C-alpha positions in Angstrom: 6.2 -34.3 -28.6 8.4 -31.8 -26.7 7.3 -28.2 -26.4 10.4 -27.0 -28.3 9.2 -29.0 -31.3 5.7 -27.4 -31.4 6.0 -24.0 -30.0 8.5 -21.2 -30.6 8.8 -18.6 -27.8 8.1 -15.2 -29.4 10.3 -13.4 -26.9 12.9 -15.0 -24.7 11.9 -12.5 -21.9 8.4 -13.8 -21.7 9.1 -17.2 -20.1 9.9 -15.7 -16.6 6.9 -16.8 -14.6 8.8 -18.3 -11.7 10.0 -15.0 -10.4 6.5 -13.6 -10.6 5.1 -16.5 -8.6 7.7 -17.4 -6.0 9.3 -15.4 -3.3 13.1 -15.7 -3.7 13.7 -14.4 -0.2 11.4 -16.9 1.4 11.6 -20.3 -0.4 8.7 -22.6 0.2 7.3 -26.0 -0.8 5.6 -24.7 -4.0 8.8 -25.0 -6.1 9.1 -28.7 -5.4 5.3 -29.2 -5.9 5.4 -27.5 -9.3 8.5 -29.5 -10.4 6.8 -32.8 -9.5 3.6 -31.9 -11.4 5.5 -30.7 -14.4 7.7 -33.8 -14.5 4.6 -36.0 -14.2 2.9 -34.2 -17.2 3.6 -36.0 -20.4 4.4 -34.3 -23.7 1.0 -35.3 -25.1 -0.8 -33.8 -22.0 1.2 -30.6 -22.3 0.4 -30.2 -26.0 -3.2 -30.7 -25.2 -3.0 -28.0 -22.5 -1.2 -25.6 -24.9 -4.3 -25.7 -27.2 -6.7 -24.6 -24.6 -8.2 -21.2 -25.1 -10.0 -20.1 -21.9 -8.8 -19.7 -18.3 -11.4 -22.0 -16.9 -10.4 -24.7 -19.4 -6.8 -24.4 -18.3 -7.7 -24.6 -14.6 -10.0 -27.6 -15.1 -7.3 -29.4 -17.1 -4.6 -28.8 -14.4 -7.0 -29.7 -11.6 -7.6 -33.1 -13.2 -3.9 -34.0 -13.4 -3.3 -36.7 -10.8 0.0 -35.3 -9.7 -1.7 -32.0 -8.8 -3.2 -33.7 -5.8 0.0 -35.1 -4.4 0.1 -32.4 -1.8 -1.4 -32.4 1.7 -3.4 -29.2 2.1 -4.2 -28.5 5.8 -5.4 -25.4 7.6 -2.9 -24.2 10.2 -2.3 -20.8 11.7 -0.9 -19.2 14.9 -3.7 -19.4 17.3 -4.4 -17.7 20.7 -2.6 -18.7 23.9 -4.0 -18.0 27.3 -0.7 -18.9 29.0 1.3 -16.4 26.9 -1.3 -13.7 27.3 -1.2 -14.0 31.1 2.6 -13.9 31.1 2.7 -10.8 29.0 -0.1 -9.2 31.1 1.8 -9.8 34.3 5.0 -8.5 32.8 3.1 -5.4 31.7 1.7 -4.9 35.2 5.2 -4.9 36.6 6.4 -2.2 34.1 3.3 -0.2 34.7 3.9 -0.3 38.4 7.4 1.1 37.8 5.8 3.8 35.6 7.6 2.4 32.5 4.5 3.0 30.4 6.2 2.6 27.0 7.4 -0.9 27.8 4.0 -1.7 29.6 2.2 -0.6 26.4 4.3 -3.0 24.4 3.7 -6.0 26.7 0.0 -5.3 27.1 -0.3 -5.2 23.3 1.4 -8.6 23.1 -1.1 -9.8 25.7 -4.0 -8.4 23.8 -2.9 -10.2 20.6 -2.4 -13.5 22.4 -5.6 -13.5 24.5 -8.5 -15.6 23.4 -11.3 -13.3 22.2 -14.8 -14.2 23.5 -17.0 -15.7 20.8 -19.4 -18.6 20.2 -16.3 -20.8 19.7 -14.5 -19.4 22.8 -17.0 -19.4 25.6 -14.9 -20.8 28.4 -15.8 -18.6 31.5 -12.1 -18.5 32.6 -11.0 -17.1 29.3 -14.0 -14.9 28.6 -12.6 -11.8 30.5 -8.8 -12.1 29.8 -9.0 -10.2 26.4 -11.0 -7.4 28.0 -8.8 -7.2 31.0 -5.7 -6.9 28.8 -7.3 -4.1 26.9 -8.3 -2.3 30.0 -4.8 -2.5 31.4 -3.4 -1.2 28.1 -5.9 1.7 28.2 -4.3 2.7 31.5 -0.8 2.8 30.0 -2.2 4.7 27.0 -3.9 7.2 29.4 -0.5 8.0 31.0 1.2 8.3 27.6 -1.5 10.8 26.7 -2.6 8.7 23.7 -6.3 9.5 24.5 -7.7 8.5 21.2 -6.4 4.9 21.5 -7.3 4.8 25.2 -11.0 5.5 24.5 -10.9 2.8 21.7 -9.5 0.2 24.1 -12.1 1.0 26.7 -14.9 0.6 24.2 -13.4 -2.7 22.9 -13.0 -4.0 26.5 -16.6 -3.1 27.4 -17.9 -5.0 24.4 -16.0 -8.1 25.3 -17.1 -9.3 28.7 -15.1 -7.0 30.9 -15.9 -8.1 34.6 -19.1 -6.3 35.7 -17.6 -5.6 39.2 -14.8 -3.5 37.5 -16.8 -1.7 34.8 -17.3 1.4 36.9 -13.5 2.0 36.8 -13.4 1.9 33.0 -16.4 4.2 32.6 -14.8 6.7 35.0 -11.6 6.6 33.0 -13.5 7.1 29.8 -15.5 10.0 31.3 -12.3 11.7 32.4 -10.9 11.3 28.9 -14.0 12.6 27.2 -14.0 15.5 29.5 -10.4 16.4 28.5 -11.5 16.0 24.9 -14.4 18.5 25.4 -17.0 15.8 24.6 -19.2 16.8 27.4 -22.4 14.9 26.4 -20.4 11.7 26.0 -18.6 12.3 29.3 -21.9 12.8 31.1 -23.2 9.6 29.7 -20.0 7.7 30.7 -20.4 9.1 34.3 -24.0 7.8 34.4 -22.8 4.4 33.4 -20.0 4.5 36.0 -22.7 5.3 38.7 -24.8 2.4 37.4 -22.1 -0.2 37.5 -20.8 1.0 40.9 -23.5 -1.1 42.4 -21.7 -4.2 41.2 -18.3 -3.2 42.6 -16.8 -5.3 45.4 -15.5 -2.7 47.9 -16.0 -1.3 51.4 -19.0 1.0 51.9 -16.8 4.0 52.7 -14.9 3.6 49.4 -18.2 3.1 47.5 -19.6 6.4 48.9 -16.3 8.2 48.0 -16.6 7.1 44.4 -20.3 7.9 44.3 -19.7 11.4 45.6 -17.0 12.1 43.0 -19.2 10.8 40.2 -22.3 12.8 41.3 -20.2 15.9 41.6 -19.3 15.6 37.9 -22.8 14.8 36.9 -24.2 17.8 38.8 -21.7 20.0 36.9 -22.8 18.7 33.6 -26.5 18.6 34.3 -26.6 22.2 35.6 -24.2 23.6 33.0 -25.7 26.1 30.6 -23.9 24.7 27.5 -23.3 21.0 27.5 -22.4 19.7 24.1 -19.6 17.8 22.3 -17.1 20.4 21.1 -14.5 20.0 18.4 -11.8 17.8 19.9 -8.7 19.8 20.6 -5.5 19.1 18.6 -3.4 16.5 20.3 -6.3 14.6 21.8 -7.0 12.6 18.7 -4.9 11.0 16.0 -4.6 13.4 13.0 -6.4 12.2 9.9 -4.3 11.3 6.9 -3.5 14.4 4.9 -4.6 13.8 1.3 -3.8 16.9 -0.7 -6.1 18.5 -3.2 -5.6 17.6 -6.8 -4.2 20.4 -9.0 -7.1 22.4 -10.4 -9.5 19.9 -8.8 -10.6 16.4 -9.8 -11.1 15.4 -13.4 -14.8 14.7 -14.3 -14.0 11.5 -16.2 -11.1 10.3 -14.0 -12.0 11.2 -10.4 -8.5 10.0 -9.2 -6.7 12.4 -11.5 -6.2 16.2 -11.6 -8.1 18.2 -14.2 -4.6 18.8 -15.7 -4.4 15.2 -16.8 -6.3 13.2 -19.4 -6.1 9.6 -20.7 -5.7 8.7 -24.4 -5.3 5.5 -26.4 -3.3 4.4 -29.4 -2.4 0.9 -30.8 1.3 1.2 -29.9 1.1 2.7 -26.4 -2.2 1.4 -25.3 -3.8 3.7 -22.7 -1.6 6.5 -21.4 -1.8 9.8 -19.5 -1.3 13.1 -21.1 -1.2 16.7 -19.9 -4.6 18.4 -20.5 -3.0 21.6 -19.3 0.6 22.7 -18.4 1.8 20.8 -15.3 4.3 22.4 -12.9 6.5 20.8 -10.2 4.5 20.4 -7.0 1.2 19.8 -8.8 -0.7 16.9 -7.3 -1.5 14.6 -10.2 -3.3 11.7 -8.6 -4.7 10.4 -5.4 -6.2 7.0 -5.3 -7.3 4.3 -2.8 -6.2 0.8 -3.7 -8.6 -1.7 -5.3 -6.7 -4.3 -3.3 -3.6 -4.2 -1.2 -1.4 -6.8 0.6 1.0 -6.1 3.4 4.4 -7.7 3.4 4.7 -10.6 6.0 7.6 -8.7 7.6 5.3 -5.8 8.5 2.5 -7.9 10.1 3.6 -6.9 13.6 3.7 -3.2 12.9 1.0 -2.2 10.4 -2.7 -2.6 9.9 -3.7 -5.4 7.5 -6.5 -3.3 6.1 -5.1 0.3 5.7 -1.4 -0.2 6.4 -1.3 2.4 9.2 1.2 1.9 12.0 -0.5 0.1 14.8 0.2 2.0 18.0 -2.4 0.0 20.0 -3.1 -3.0 17.8 -6.5 -4.8 17.6 -6.0 -8.5 16.8 -7.9 -11.0 14.6 -10.4 -12.7 16.8 -9.0 -16.2 15.9 -5.4 -16.0 15.1 -2.4 -14.0 16.4 -0.8 -13.6 13.0 -2.3 -10.2 11.9 -3.1 -6.9 13.5 -5.5 -4.0 12.8 -5.3 -0.4 13.7 -8.9 -0.4 15.0 -11.9 -2.6 15.5 -13.4 -0.8 12.4 -10.6 -1.9 10.1 -11.0 -5.5 11.5 -14.7 -5.4 10.8 -14.1 -4.2 7.2 -11.6 -7.0 6.5 -13.8 -9.7 5.0 -10.7 -11.0 3.3 -9.1 -12.1 6.5 -12.1 -14.2 7.6 -11.3 -16.3 4.5 -7.5 -16.2 4.7 -7.1 -16.6 8.5 -7.1 -20.5 8.6 -4.8 -20.8 5.6 -2.5 -17.8 6.0 0.5 -19.8 7.3 -0.1 -22.4 4.6 0.0 -19.7 1.9 3.2 -18.2 3.4 4.8 -21.6 3.7 4.3 -22.2 0.0 6.8 -19.4 -0.8 4.3 -17.7 -3.1 5.2 -14.1 -4.1 3.5 -10.8 -3.1 2.0 -10.8 -6.6 0.3 -14.1 -5.9 -1.0 -12.8 -2.5 -2.4 -9.7 -4.3 -4.1 -11.8 -6.9 -5.5 -14.0 -4.1 -6.7 -10.9 -2.2 -8.6 -9.7 -5.3 -10.8 -12.8 -4.8 -10.9 -13.1 -1.0 -12.0 -9.5 -0.4 -15.4 -10.3 -1.9 -17.8 -13.2 -1.2 -18.3 -15.7 -4.0 -21.8 -14.3 -4.7 -20.2 -11.0 -5.8 -18.4 -12.7 -8.7 -21.3 -15.0 -9.6 -23.6 -12.0 -9.9 -21.1 -10.3 -12.3 -20.3 -13.4 -14.4 -22.5 -12.4 -17.4 -20.7 -9.0 -17.5 -17.2 -10.4 -17.7 -16.7 -10.1 -21.5 -13.8 -8.5 -23.2 -14.0 -4.8 -24.1 -12.3 -2.6 -26.6 -9.8 -0.4 -24.6 -9.9 2.2 -27.4 -13.6 2.5 -27.3 -13.8 2.6 -23.5 -11.0 5.2 -23.3 -12.5 7.5 -25.9 -16.1 7.4 -24.6 -17.3 9.9 -22.1 -18.1 7.5 -19.3 -16.7 8.1 -15.8 -13.7 5.8 -15.0 -14.7 4.7 -11.5 -11.6 3.1 -9.9 -13.9 1.2 -7.4 -15.7 -0.5 -10.2 -14.6 -4.1 -10.5 -14.9 -4.1 -14.3 -12.2 -1.4 -14.4 -9.8 -3.7 -12.6 -10.9 -6.7 -14.7 -10.1 -5.0 -18.0 -6.5 -3.8 -17.1 -3.9 -5.1 -19.5 -2.8 -8.7 -19.0 -1.1 -9.7 -22.3 -2.6 -13.2 -22.4 -2.1 -13.3 -26.1 1.7 -13.1 -25.7 2.1 -15.8 -23.0 3.8 -19.1 -23.6 2.2 -22.4 -22.6 4.9 -22.9 -20.0 4.0 -19.5 -18.5 0.3 -20.4 -18.4 1.1 -23.9 -17.0 3.2 -22.6 -14.1 0.5 -20.1 -13.2 -2.2 -22.7 -13.4 -0.5 -25.0 -11.0 -0.1 -22.1 -8.5 -3.8 -21.5 -8.9 -4.7 -25.2 -8.4 -2.8 -24.8 -5.1 -4.8 -21.6 -4.3 -8.1 -23.2 -5.1 -7.3 -26.3 -3.0 -6.4 -23.9 -0.1 -9.7 -22.0 -0.6 -11.6 -25.2 -0.5 -10.4 -25.6 3.1 -12.2 -22.4 4.0 -15.9 -21.4 4.0 -15.4 -19.5 0.7 -17.2 -22.0 -1.5 -19.8 -23.0 1.1 -22.7 -24.6 -0.7 -21.1 -24.2 -4.2 -17.9 -26.2 -3.8 -17.1 -29.9 -4.4 -17.0 -32.0 -1.3 -14.0 -33.9 -2.8 -10.5 -32.3 -2.5 -9.5 -33.7 -6.0 -12.7 -32.6 -7.8 -13.6 -29.1 -9.0 -17.1 -27.6 -9.1 -18.3 -25.1 -11.6 -18.0 -22.3 -9.0 -14.4 -23.3 -8.1 -13.4 -23.5 -11.8 -14.9 -20.0 -12.3 -12.9 -18.6 -9.4 -9.8 -20.4 -10.6 -10.2 -18.7 -14.0 -10.5 -15.3 -12.3 -7.4 -16.0 -10.3 -5.5 -16.9 -13.5 -6.6 -13.6 -15.0 -5.8 -11.6 -11.8 -2.3 -13.2 -11.7 -1.6 -11.9 -15.2 -3.1 -8.4 -14.4 -1.1 -8.0 -11.3 2.2 -8.6 -13.2 1.8 -5.4 -15.2 -0.3 -3.2 -12.9 0.8 -3.7 -9.3 2.6 -0.9 -7.4 4.8 -1.1 -4.4 3.4 0.6 -1.3 6.2 2.2 0.8 7.1 4.3 3.8 10.0 6.7 4.4 12.2 5.5 7.2 14.3 7.9 9.2 17.2 6.6 11.4 16.7 9.6 13.8 13.9 12.2 14.4 14.0 15.3 12.1 16.9 14.4 10.0 17.3 13.1 6.4 20.7 11.6 7.1 20.5 7.8 6.3 16.8 8.0 5.5 15.5 5.6 2.8 12.3 4.4 1.3 11.2 0.9 2.4 8.5 -1.4 1.0 5.4 -2.1 3.0 3.5 -4.2 0.5 1.9 -4.1 -2.9 -1.4 -2.7 -4.2 -3.3 -2.2 -7.4 -4.6 1.2 -8.4 -6.8 1.0 -11.5 -6.2 4.7 -12.5 -2.5 4.9 -11.7 -2.1 1.7 -13.7 -3.0 3.7 -16.9 0.3 5.7 -16.7 3.1 4.6 -19.0 6.7 4.4 -18.0 9.7 6.7 -18.7 13.2 6.3 -17.3 12.9 10.1 -16.7 9.8 10.1 -14.4 7.5 13.1 -14.1 6.2 12.3 -10.7 7.0 11.0 -7.2 4.8 8.5 -5.4 4.1 8.8 -1.7 1.5 7.1 0.4 -0.9 7.8 3.3 -1.5 4.3 4.6 -2.1 2.5 1.4 -3.6 5.4 -0.5 -1.3 6.7 -3.2 -0.5 10.3 -3.9 1.6 11.5 -6.8 3.2 14.9 -7.3 4.9 16.3 -10.4 8.6 16.7 -10.2 9.1 18.5 -13.5 7.3 20.6 -16.0 5.0 18.8 -18.6 3.6 20.9 -21.4 0.0 20.5 -22.5 -0.3 17.5 -24.9 2.9 15.8 -23.6 2.8 12.3 -22.0 2.7 12.3 -18.2 4.8 9.3 -17.4 5.7 7.6 -14.1 8.6 5.3 -13.4 8.4 1.5 -13.1 11.6 1.2 -11.0 14.2 1.8 -13.8 15.6 5.3 -13.6 18.3 6.6 -16.0 20.1 8.4 -13.2 21.0 5.1 -11.4 21.1 2.4 -14.2 22.6 2.2 -17.7 20.3 2.0 -20.7 21.1 -1.7 -21.4 20.2 -2.8 -17.9 17.0 -0.7 -17.8 15.8 -1.9 -21.1 16.5 -5.6 -20.3 14.8 -5.4 -16.9 11.7 -3.6 -18.3 11.4 -6.1 -21.1 11.7 -9.0 -18.7 9.2 -7.7 -16.2 6.7 -5.6 -18.3 7.3 -7.0 -21.8 7.9 -3.8 -23.7 11.0 -2.1 -25.2 11.5 1.3 -23.7 11.9 4.2 -26.1 11.6 7.1 -23.7 13.8 10.2 -24.4 16.4 9.1 -21.8 16.8 5.7 -23.7 16.7 7.2 -27.2 19.4 9.8 -26.4 21.3 7.5 -24.0 21.4 10.0 -21.2 24.3 9.5 -18.7 23.8 8.2 -15.2 24.0 10.8 -12.5 27.5 9.8 -11.5 28.7 10.4 -15.0 27.1 13.8 -15.6 29.3 16.9 -15.9 28.6 20.5 -16.6 30.9 20.5 -19.7 28.0 19.9 -22.1 24.7 21.7 -21.4 21.5 22.0 -23.4 20.2 25.6 -23.1 16.8 26.8 -24.3 16.2 29.0 -27.3 14.6 32.3 -26.2 12.3 32.2 -29.2 11.2 28.7 -29.9 12.4 26.9 -26.8 14.5 24.5 -29.0 17.6 22.9 -27.5 20.9 24.8 -27.7 23.8 22.3 -27.1 26.8 24.1 -25.6 30.3 23.0 -24.7 30.8 25.3 -21.7 34.5 24.4 -21.5 35.1 26.1 -24.9 32.5 28.9 -24.8 34.0 32.0 -26.4 30.9 34.0 -27.3 27.6 33.8 -25.5 25.4 34.0 -28.6 24.2 30.6 -29.7 22.3 30.0 -32.9 19.2 27.7 -32.8 19.2 25.0 -35.4 15.4 24.8 -35.2 14.4 28.5 -35.8 17.7 30.1 -36.8 17.5 32.8 -34.1 20.4 33.6 -31.8 20.1 33.4 -28.0 22.4 35.2 -25.5 22.9 32.6 -22.8 24.5 35.0 -20.3 21.2 35.6 -18.6 20.7 31.8 -18.4 24.2 31.4 -16.9 23.3 34.1 -14.3 20.1 32.3 -13.5 22.0 29.1 -12.9 24.2 30.9 -10.3 21.0 32.1 -8.6 19.7 28.5 -8.5 22.8 27.5 -6.5 21.8 29.9 -3.8 18.2 28.7 -3.8 19.3 25.1 -3.5 21.6 26.0 -0.6 18.7 27.7 1.2 16.5 24.6 0.6 19.2 22.3 2.0 19.4 24.5 5.2 15.6 24.1 5.6 15.9 20.4 5.1 18.6 20.2 7.8 16.2 22.1 10.1 13.4 19.8 9.0 11.3 22.7 7.9 9.6 20.7 5.2 7.1 23.3 4.0 9.9 25.9 3.4 12.2 23.3 1.9 9.5 22.2 -0.6 8.7 25.7 -1.6 12.4 26.5 -2.3 13.0 23.2 -4.2 10.0 23.8 -6.4 11.2 27.3 -7.1 14.6 25.9 -7.9 13.2 23.3 -10.3 11.3 26.0 -12.2 14.4 28.2 -12.4 16.5 25.4 -13.8 13.8 24.3 -16.3 13.5 27.9 -17.6 17.1 27.8 -18.8 18.1 24.2 -19.4 17.0 20.8 -20.8 17.9 17.7 -18.9 20.1 15.8 -18.2 21.8 18.3 -15.9 23.5 17.3 -12.6 22.1 20.1 -10.4 18.6 19.6 -11.8 18.4 15.9 -10.9 20.0 16.6 -7.5 17.2 19.1 -6.9 14.6 16.5 -8.0 16.1 14.0 -5.6 15.9 16.4 -2.7 12.3 17.4 -3.6 11.3 13.7 -3.7 12.7 13.1 -0.3 10.8 16.0 1.2 7.6 14.7 -0.5 8.2 11.2 0.9 8.4 12.7 4.4 4.8 14.0 3.9 3.5 10.5 3.4 4.1 7.3 5.4 7.1 7.8 7.5 8.6 6.6 10.8 11.8 6.7 12.8 13.6 3.4 13.0 17.1 3.8 14.7 19.9 1.7 13.3 20.7 -1.4 15.2 23.9 -1.1 17.1 26.3 -4.0 17.7 26.0 -5.5 21.1 
């Protein structure tokens, strides 16, 4: 029997799984694979599938479909290349010789990424030193570019990876000079001692050796006879500044550590969990700061940003096996367990055309070993969100159970939606079977599924549903020239899931702006929120840029709810349609709205329908004139790129406007937009000049 005869779709918007699973900008083979499996599935089989109740049952069923195995799953990835590394290194040497250190840095970095990294698998003596030599050469370019922090990191990485012993004295001397500049005198002394030790291995004339020895001993004598030899605070400019994570307004909430004390979380049956103001919130207040539970970088950003933390990679450290991904440091590489699993199948996953949502669900699995999930298995039972919201337990965003219990709306899904997701997960599990993830717990046969594999498949199915409603875009603010907002725009870096931020509900009139430090999210208030009012964020549908019908349709399609925010209820006009002919002033007594047709205003006394009192709006009109001057001052500061002064003036302007008027109001939203742009500059930002026609 056909599906249409046995199942009625409760909402036409719900059967939209394809866009959630496939990347429309990068089509791949999964689309044809899914169509083939779906076509081969009989009506009786599909009806049987539609009656299944658990995720594991669904995955087992789909894995046992013969057509699901009509796909050749192989590991393939972009490996290392000694030839390319040597070519890039030689090109870098030529640029370095011409003192073109910027281009040399770029070429040396390409050589570092391509060079085989010494390991048990790569023990060829000819290749053993290439990676270290490329790093050492890059450290020289970094030294001349005054990027001392990265220079020291490269030296350490080179010394740990078979740098030729006859050249080690040179690296230790360079490191000692750097540390001396950085006022790290104890470390500098130790580096000079190492330089003296390895000088014995150097291949050079006796006179040259004595010259180096004398120079090193001079520095050692200075350090060993000095009265105060210690590691001082590193001067500004000698080390990469740490990401600036602002303090939460009034400090951190006791129950929700990622939130300000000014915010609480409540629950009701209609809205689910949502954030409310525990105290009055003002523009500029930092509402939330949170590290992601999991984050995935867009493929287009692999060559520019760290896979782990999303920082820009000035001197990238590569994966030890592939040349696909980069890290900002050896520490980030060490902490990226997920890539040890994904590395051999990364090109396979990308080639499938699966969406960023699928990658994020996959990452939720690969960032932990199988044992982590098996140990938690008995705790994975459904919980009552009302009970967990109203109790006094701390909501720890690093706790896996907080992620596991985010909303997923399984009860509203169609069998077609589930089936499409299950076939994607069959592909994911088959890919995982090609890695070491299931080692000792997996089935040896590619078309058989073990209990552990079915369990992980069930988790993936749940994660794929959770990600749909709870993922956030991670972005950076891109300037087309230094110190100017002209042409600047926000661009996507990837996607992440933040268990606390996911609790905020949507409004087409958002109350906060999101900015990022790496992949850590920061949100700031962009308007007043009174105590007890909902603190919303925006899911990408803003009333200022889209009409109500479009917003509501897209929200229902993507997030499965009908928006009833104030902007939708009152059908606020888009920004381009706003005028100053009709304004809503505030009653001086009860703060109720006072609608005024300013074109026909004859007397300034307006009666409030709520309390019956009259308000003289002349003072409010004068206040609006003052805001024009404040905004002009803020724009001047933005033009001069004085961000701190611009932010202060824009916050003042927002407060002035809110004291007199209710939105929507053209100048108010123009000020909000300017304030958000200033905030975005305080997070991830970079200069990327426009490409000019050749």
